[in-house]
C-alpha positions as CSV (number, residue, x, y, z in Angstrom):
1,M,310.0,19.8,190.2
2,T,309.3,23.4,191.0
3,V,308.4,24.6,194.3
4,I,306.1,27.4,194.6
5,T,306.2,29.5,197.8
6,I,303.6,31.5,199.4
7,N,304.1,34.1,202.1
8,Y,301.4,35.0,204.4
9,P,301.2,37.5,207.0
10,F,301.6,36.3,210.5
11,P,298.3,36.4,212.2
12,H,299.8,39.0,214.8
13,Q,301.1,41.0,211.7
14,L,298.1,41.5,210.6
15,Y,296.4,42.5,214.0
16,I,299.2,45.4,214.1
17,N,298.5,46.2,210.7
18,N,294.7,47.1,211.0
19,H,295.5,48.0,214.5
20,L,297.6,51.1,213.7
21,K,295.3,51.9,210.8
22,M,292.1,52.2,213.3
23,K,294.2,54.2,215.7
24,K,295.3,56.8,212.6
25,L,291.3,56.8,211.7
26,M,290.8,57.4,215.5
27,I,293.1,60.1,215.6
28,V,291.8,62.0,212.8
29,F,288.3,61.9,213.9
30,L,289.5,62.8,217.4
31,A,291.1,66.1,216.2
32,A,288.1,66.5,213.8
33,V,285.8,66.8,216.9
34,L,288.3,68.5,219.1
35,I,288.5,71.3,216.8
36,A,284.6,71.8,216.1
37,G,284.3,71.7,219.7
38,L,286.8,73.9,220.0
39,Q,284.8,76.5,217.1
40,Q,281.6,76.0,218.8
41,M,282.8,77.3,222.4
42,V,284.6,80.4,220.8
43,H,281.2,81.0,218.6
44,A,279.2,80.3,221.7
45,Q,282.1,82.6,223.9
46,E,281.2,85.1,221.4
47,R,277.5,85.2,221.6
48,V,277.7,85.4,225.7
49,S,280.8,88.0,225.8
50,P,280.5,90.5,223.3
51,D,282.7,93.1,222.9
52,T,282.3,95.9,225.9
53,S,284.9,98.2,225.3
54,V,283.8,102.3,226.2
55,A,284.0,102.3,222.2
56,A,281.6,99.9,221.4
57,I,279.5,100.8,224.1
58,I,278.8,104.3,222.7
59,Q,278.2,103.2,219.2
60,K,275.5,100.8,220.5
61,Q,273.9,104.1,222.9
62,F,273.1,105.6,219.4
63,G,270.7,102.8,218.6
64,E,268.4,103.4,221.5
65,R,266.0,106.2,221.1
66,Q,265.8,107.1,225.0
67,V,269.7,108.1,224.5
68,S,268.9,110.0,221.5
69,A,266.1,111.7,223.2
70,S,268.3,113.0,226.4
71,L,270.4,114.8,224.3
72,Y,270.6,118.6,222.8
73,Y,271.9,117.6,219.4
74,P,271.8,114.1,219.0
75,S,272.4,114.3,215.3
76,A,275.6,116.3,215.9
77,V,276.7,114.0,218.6
78,K,276.1,110.9,216.4
79,R,278.4,112.7,213.6
80,F,281.4,114.2,216.1
81,Y,281.5,110.0,217.4
82,T,281.3,108.9,214.1
83,A,284.2,110.4,212.6
84,R,286.4,108.7,215.2
85,Q,285.1,105.4,215.0
86,F,282.6,105.9,218.6
87,S,286.4,106.0,220.6
88,P,285.7,107.8,223.4
89,V,287.1,111.2,223.9
90,W,286.9,112.5,227.1
91,V,287.2,109.7,229.4
92,V,290.7,109.1,228.4
93,K,294.2,108.0,230.5
94,Q,296.4,110.6,232.7
95,K,298.4,111.7,230.2
96,N,295.2,113.2,227.5
97,Q,292.8,114.9,230.4
98,K,293.8,118.3,229.6
99,S,290.7,118.9,227.5
100,T,288.7,117.0,229.8
101,W,289.2,119.3,232.6
102,A,288.6,122.6,230.3
103,A,285.4,121.3,228.7
104,M,284.0,121.1,232.8
105,L,285.4,124.3,233.6
106,M,283.8,125.9,230.1
107,I,280.6,124.1,231.4
108,D,281.2,125.2,234.7
109,C,281.1,129.0,233.8
110,V,278.5,129.3,231.1
111,L,277.4,132.3,233.7
112,Q,280.1,134.4,231.9
113,Y,278.6,133.6,228.7
114,G,275.1,134.9,229.6
115,L,274.0,131.1,229.8
116,A,272.4,128.7,232.2
117,H,274.0,125.9,234.3
118,E,270.9,124.2,233.9
119,D,271.0,123.9,229.7
120,Y,274.5,121.4,230.1
121,H,273.6,118.6,231.8
122,P,274.1,119.5,235.5
123,K,272.8,116.5,237.0
124,E,275.3,114.1,235.1
125,L,278.7,116.0,234.7
126,L,279.7,115.6,238.0
127,Y,283.4,116.7,239.1
128,D,283.3,113.6,241.8
129,K,281.9,111.2,239.1
130,L,284.6,112.1,236.6
131,H,287.4,112.4,239.3
132,L,286.9,108.7,240.0
133,I,286.7,107.8,236.3
134,L,290.1,109.3,235.3
135,E,291.4,108.7,238.6
136,E,290.2,104.7,239.8
137,P,288.7,103.6,236.4
138,E,288.3,100.2,237.7
139,K,285.3,101.3,240.0
140,I,283.0,102.6,236.9
141,T,281.5,100.4,234.4
142,N,282.6,100.9,230.7
143,L,278.8,101.8,230.6
144,Q,279.0,104.5,232.8
145,K,282.4,105.8,231.1
146,A,280.4,105.9,228.1
147,R,277.1,107.8,229.2
148,F,279.8,110.5,230.7
149,D,281.8,110.4,227.4
150,I,278.4,111.0,225.3
151,I,276.7,113.7,227.5
152,L,279.7,115.9,228.1
153,T,280.1,116.1,224.3
154,D,276.4,117.1,223.6
155,A,276.9,119.7,226.6
156,M,280.0,121.2,224.2
157,I,278.4,121.0,221.5
158,N,275.3,123.0,223.1
159,L,277.7,125.3,224.4
160,V,279.2,125.6,220.6
161,N,276.0,126.5,219.0
162,N,274.5,128.3,221.6
163,L,277.8,130.6,221.9
164,H,277.4,130.8,217.7
165,F,273.7,130.7,216.9
166,G,272.3,131.8,220.6
167,K,269.7,129.7,222.1
168,L,266.9,131.1,221.0
169,N,267.8,131.9,217.6
170,P,264.5,132.8,215.5
171,Y,266.0,132.4,212.0
172,Y,267.5,129.1,213.0
173,T,265.8,126.1,215.0
174,S,267.8,123.8,217.1
175,A,266.8,121.3,214.9
176,R,267.7,122.6,211.8
177,I,271.2,123.4,213.3
178,D,271.2,119.9,214.5
179,S,270.7,118.6,211.2
180,E,272.7,120.4,208.6
181,M,275.6,122.9,208.0
182,I,274.5,126.2,208.7
183,N,276.6,129.1,206.6
184,G,279.5,126.7,206.6
185,F,279.3,125.9,210.4
186,D,278.8,123.0,212.0
187,A,279.4,122.0,215.8
188,A,280.8,118.6,215.4
189,Q,283.7,119.8,213.5
190,V,284.4,122.9,215.2
191,L,284.7,120.8,218.4
192,T,286.5,118.1,216.5
193,L,289.0,120.8,215.5
194,A,289.1,122.6,219.0
195,L,290.0,119.2,220.4
196,G,293.2,118.9,217.9
197,E,294.8,122.3,219.3
198,A,296.4,122.9,222.2
199,D,294.1,125.4,223.9
200,L,290.5,124.2,223.7
201,M,289.0,127.2,225.3
202,N,290.1,129.8,223.2
203,N,289.2,127.8,220.0
204,I,285.5,126.9,221.9
205,N,285.5,131.2,222.3
206,A,286.2,131.8,218.5
207,V,282.9,131.2,217.3
208,Q,281.5,133.8,219.4
209,P,280.0,136.7,217.5
210,R,283.1,139.2,216.9
211,S,281.4,142.3,216.3
212,K,282.7,144.9,218.8
213,Q,278.8,145.4,220.6
214,Y,279.1,142.0,221.2
215,Q,282.6,141.7,223.0
216,D,282.0,144.5,224.6
217,L,278.9,143.0,226.5
218,Q,280.9,139.9,226.9
219,Y,283.7,141.4,229.1
220,Q,281.5,143.2,231.3
221,M,279.6,139.6,231.6
222,Y,283.7,138.7,232.5
223,L,284.1,141.2,234.8
224,I,280.9,140.7,236.7
225,K,281.4,137.2,237.3
226,E,284.7,136.6,237.4
227,V,286.3,139.9,238.5
228,Y,283.9,141.8,240.2
229,T,282.9,138.9,242.4
230,G,286.3,137.8,243.6
231,D,286.8,141.6,244.4
232,C,283.5,141.2,246.8
233,Y,282.0,144.1,244.5
234,E,278.4,142.4,243.4
235,T,275.8,143.5,240.6
236,P,272.4,143.5,240.6
237,E,271.1,140.1,238.9
238,A,268.8,142.2,237.2
239,D,271.8,143.9,235.1
240,V,273.7,140.6,234.6
241,R,270.3,139.2,232.7
242,R,270.1,142.5,231.0
243,I,273.4,142.1,229.4
244,A,272.7,138.3,228.8
245,I,269.6,138.9,227.3
246,N,271.3,141.7,224.7
247,M,274.2,139.1,224.6
248,E,271.7,136.5,223.1
249,R,270.3,139.2,220.5
250,L,273.7,139.5,219.3
251,R,274.2,136.2,218.3
252,W,271.5,136.0,215.9
253,V,272.5,138.6,213.8
254,G,275.3,138.3,211.3
255,I,277.4,141.2,211.9
256,E,280.2,140.6,209.4
257,G,282.8,142.9,207.7
258,D,283.2,146.4,208.9
259,S,281.0,148.3,206.3
260,Y,277.1,148.1,207.4
261,I,274.4,150.3,208.6
262,Q,273.3,148.9,211.9
263,I,269.6,150.7,213.2
264,N,269.0,150.1,217.0
265,I,265.5,150.0,217.5
266,P,265.4,151.3,221.5
267,S,268.2,153.8,221.3
268,Y,265.9,155.3,218.1
269,S,269.9,155.5,216.6
270,L,271.1,154.7,213.0
271,T,274.6,154.0,212.7
272,Y,276.6,153.9,209.4
273,Y,279.9,151.9,210.3
274,R,282.9,152.3,207.9
275,P,286.5,150.8,208.4
276,D,287.8,153.7,210.3
277,T,285.2,155.6,211.4
278,S,281.0,155.6,212.0
279,Y,278.6,158.1,211.3
280,Q,275.8,158.6,213.6
281,F,272.0,159.5,212.9
282,K,268.7,159.9,214.8
283,V,265.7,157.9,213.3
284,V,262.0,157.5,214.3
285,V,260.4,153.9,214.6
286,G,257.2,151.9,214.9
287,K,255.1,152.6,217.8
288,P,254.4,149.7,220.1
289,S,251.2,149.1,218.7
290,T,253.0,148.5,214.7
291,P,256.4,148.0,215.8
292,T,259.5,148.1,213.9
293,P,260.7,144.4,213.0
294,T,264.5,143.2,213.6
295,L,265.9,142.5,210.1
296,E,268.7,141.8,208.0
297,S,268.8,142.7,204.2
298,M,271.3,144.9,201.8
299,I,270.4,148.4,200.8
300,T,270.6,148.3,196.7
301,H,269.6,151.4,195.8
302,F,267.9,154.7,196.9
303,T,265.5,157.1,195.2
304,S,265.0,160.9,194.8
305,A,261.8,162.7,195.2
306,P,260.0,159.4,195.6
307,E,256.3,158.4,195.0
308,W,254.8,157.1,198.3
309,K,252.1,153.9,197.4
310,V,250.2,153.7,200.9
311,P,250.1,150.3,202.5
312,A,246.8,148.8,202.3
313,K,246.3,148.7,206.0
314,I,246.7,152.6,206.4
315,F,245.0,153.5,203.4
316,R,241.8,151.5,204.6
317,K,242.4,152.3,208.1
318,E,243.4,155.8,208.4
319,L,243.6,157.9,205.3
320,L,240.2,156.9,203.2
321,P,238.1,157.7,206.4
322,K,239.6,160.8,205.9
323,A,239.2,161.5,202.5
324,I,235.5,160.4,202.8
325,R,235.2,163.1,205.5
326,D,236.6,166.1,203.7
327,T,236.6,165.9,199.7
328,A,239.8,168.6,200.1
329,F,242.0,166.2,201.9
330,L,243.7,164.2,199.0
331,M,244.6,167.2,196.9
332,N,245.9,169.2,200.0
333,N,247.9,166.2,200.4
334,H,248.6,165.3,197.0
335,Y,247.1,161.4,197.5
336,A,245.3,160.0,194.7
337,I,243.0,156.7,194.4
338,Y,242.8,154.6,191.6
339,D,241.2,150.9,191.5
340,R,243.0,148.0,189.9
341,Q,242.7,148.7,186.3
342,G,244.3,152.3,186.9
343,R,241.3,154.3,187.0
344,F,241.4,157.5,189.2
345,V,238.8,157.9,192.0
346,D,237.9,161.8,192.3
347,D,234.5,162.0,193.9
348,R,232.8,161.5,197.5
349,A,230.4,159.0,195.6
350,S,233.1,156.5,194.0
351,L,234.8,157.1,197.7
352,L,231.8,155.4,199.4
353,L,231.9,152.5,196.9
354,V,235.6,152.3,197.6
355,K,234.7,151.9,201.3
356,K,232.7,148.8,200.7
357,N,235.5,147.3,199.0
358,P,238.9,148.6,199.6
359,E,240.6,145.7,198.8
360,N,239.6,146.6,194.9
361,Y,241.6,149.7,194.9
362,Y,245.4,151.5,196.2
363,M,245.9,155.0,197.1
364,T,249.7,157.1,196.3
365,Q,251.0,160.0,197.3
366,S,252.8,162.1,194.5
367,S,256.9,163.3,195.3
368,G,256.8,166.9,197.3
369,C,258.0,168.5,200.3
370,D,254.9,166.9,202.2
371,N,255.5,163.3,200.8
372,A,255.5,160.9,203.5
373,L,258.6,159.4,202.4
374,G,260.2,162.6,202.2
375,L,263.2,163.4,199.5
376,V,264.8,160.4,199.9
377,V,263.9,156.7,200.2
378,F,266.2,153.9,200.8
379,R,265.4,150.7,199.4
380,F,266.2,146.5,200.3
381,K,264.6,143.4,200.1
382,N,262.5,142.5,203.2
383,I,259.2,140.1,204.0
384,Y,257.6,143.4,206.3
385,D,257.5,145.9,203.5
386,I,259.3,148.6,204.9
387,Y,261.8,151.1,204.5
388,L,264.2,153.3,205.3
389,H,263.5,157.4,204.2
390,D,263.4,161.0,204.9
391,T,260.5,162.9,206.8
392,P,258.7,166.3,205.9
393,E,257.9,165.9,210.0
394,Q,261.6,166.7,211.3
395,K,260.5,167.9,214.5
396,L,259.8,164.5,215.6
397,F,263.7,164.1,216.0
398,A,263.7,166.7,218.4
399,K,262.3,164.3,220.8
400,K,264.0,161.8,223.4
401,E,261.4,158.9,222.7
402,R,260.7,158.5,219.1
403,A,258.3,155.7,218.5
404,F,255.6,157.3,215.7
405,S,256.0,155.1,212.8
406,H,253.6,152.7,211.4
407,G,256.7,150.7,211.2
408,C,258.7,152.1,208.7
409,I,262.2,153.7,210.1
410,R,262.5,157.6,209.5
411,V,266.0,158.9,209.1
412,E,267.3,162.3,210.0
413,Q,269.7,163.9,207.1
414,A,268.8,161.7,205.0
415,Q,270.3,163.5,202.2
416,K,273.4,163.5,204.0
417,L,273.4,159.8,204.4
418,A,272.6,159.1,200.8
419,A,276.1,161.3,199.8
420,L,278.1,159.2,202.2
421,L,276.6,156.1,200.6
422,L,277.4,157.2,197.1
423,N,281.3,158.5,198.4
424,H,282.2,155.4,199.6
425,D,280.4,153.1,196.9
426,G,283.2,155.0,194.7
427,T,280.8,157.3,192.9
428,P,281.2,161.1,194.3
429,G,280.2,162.4,191.2
430,K,276.8,161.4,191.6
431,I,276.0,163.5,194.6
432,F,275.4,166.6,192.5
433,T,273.1,164.9,190.3
434,L,271.1,163.6,193.8
435,L,271.1,167.5,195.1
436,Q,269.7,168.6,192.1
437,A,266.9,165.5,191.7
438,I,265.8,166.7,195.2
439,N,265.8,170.6,194.7
440,N,263.7,169.8,191.7
441,Y,261.4,167.2,193.2
442,Q,262.7,164.9,190.1
443,T,262.0,161.0,191.1
444,K,265.6,159.3,190.4
445,N,267.2,155.8,191.2
446,F,270.6,155.5,192.5
447,V,271.8,152.3,192.1
448,L,274.8,151.1,194.5
449,K,277.4,149.4,192.7
450,T,278.3,147.5,196.0
451,P,274.6,146.9,198.0
452,V,275.1,147.8,201.8
453,P,274.5,145.6,204.6
454,I,271.6,147.0,207.0
455,K,270.8,145.5,210.1
456,V,267.6,146.3,212.5
457,T,268.4,145.3,216.0
458,Y,266.7,145.1,219.1
459,L,269.2,146.1,221.8
460,T,268.2,147.3,225.0
461,C,271.7,147.5,226.6
462,E,275.2,148.5,225.0
463,V,278.6,149.3,226.0
464,I,279.4,152.9,225.7
465,N,282.8,154.1,226.3
466,G,283.4,151.2,229.1
467,Y,280.4,151.4,230.9
468,P,276.9,149.8,230.3
469,V,274.3,151.9,228.9
470,V,270.3,151.3,229.7
471,Y,267.7,152.0,227.2
472,K,263.5,151.7,227.1
473,D,262.4,148.4,226.5
474,I,259.7,150.2,224.2
475,Y,258.1,147.1,222.8
476,D,258.3,145.2,226.3
477,L,260.1,142.2,224.8
478,D,263.3,142.1,227.5
479,E,260.6,139.7,229.9
480,R,259.8,137.2,227.9
481,L,263.2,136.6,226.2
482,E,264.9,136.9,229.8
483,M,262.4,133.7,231.3
484,Q,263.4,131.8,228.1
485,L,266.6,132.1,228.6
486,Y,267.2,131.2,232.1
487,N,264.3,128.7,232.6
488,I,262.6,130.5,234.8
489,G,259.0,131.6,235.7
490,Q,260.0,134.8,236.7
491,N,261.8,137.6,235.5
492,L,264.0,140.5,237.0
493,S,265.3,142.7,234.6
494,K,262.2,144.7,234.0
495,R,262.2,147.4,236.4
């Protein structure tokens, strides 16, 4: 007889096994709940406590319209911070504060550059606030630190642009300067590079014009605002502002290189600069009613014994009435009138018809000793249709004040200037050809292999032999510029 034995677990063993399984499941469940809870807490914490570092706040500031509206160059400031991942540059630890104090000193000394404190956030860039930020940072919020950093950056970029382009540049608006690189110059890049050098101030100063005229005026301003003040020597504020006005004008002029022609309207002078010397010439400029414009261009060629195509305004208002009154006027002065088809007009009846529709006609003056352009005319592109030329009225050069033209510039010793241009262009052999053409009233073009820059400026003050020299403001332009430069409603420079 076979006995089959079946082993059943004891009731208490079943209970223990089941209890252990349930306990493990409970532990797993509780762990999952705990992890989920912790994750929710972390996410909640992230929602409640965002990144409040100075860098994070600086980045956030550029998304707020009112912040950008308070800056002079918001796009340039944003480019500056973007390049450095929005990390602060001025509100830094003690060992890195040299550049911060150098920047504050430059902003504090803008009068030495002929600029105004009001243009550099004086109400926010306070020394007391900066001391607190750098020496007791725990007493200042990160929002305040971020704001100070941004404002000081904007002030420095404004200073860089003002030193390089000027505050009131008529050729480049501040909006354009802010949005793009002008002739390879970007203030945000300049500031970034300057911060990487040992001497921030010298690197910022280097953006100023390098012409001798500007450097001389800048040195005078430094003496007045730094040296003379310390020695209790006072310079009249009107004189200071006159220097500042003309420093501003020189920032607008792209004088580069060591070979160019500069015509300065208030001094009635033309200077041909060469690397080792310079040549001076007297000029006649436009009357206050027909002023000579400031401009920059290149002299590409000049013409001997030129024919003159009379400007429409002069033809209509001055010469046509004379021709109608005196039929011999045209012949005696070598003038001729043509219609647009090139047909010659020569009798009084036809002139009366011309008077009714002068826009359909034009006037020329043939070459000769009495030609209004004289024996040589120098050509350069410009929107004003003016040129530099000789004149039969040589007696005008004996006068001290020489504002007599319709806007064009008449130069004394035009033949000498033409010969100098040929000589320095490497073609001295053409000088004899030029003189022959002039003597024979032969119209001939002389093209320069290397065009010569020409700058027409309006400087009412410059330094000569170490001393400021003041010229008459013949077009009354100083007053308005002074008020704009200094943010004032009353000028002092006008005497």
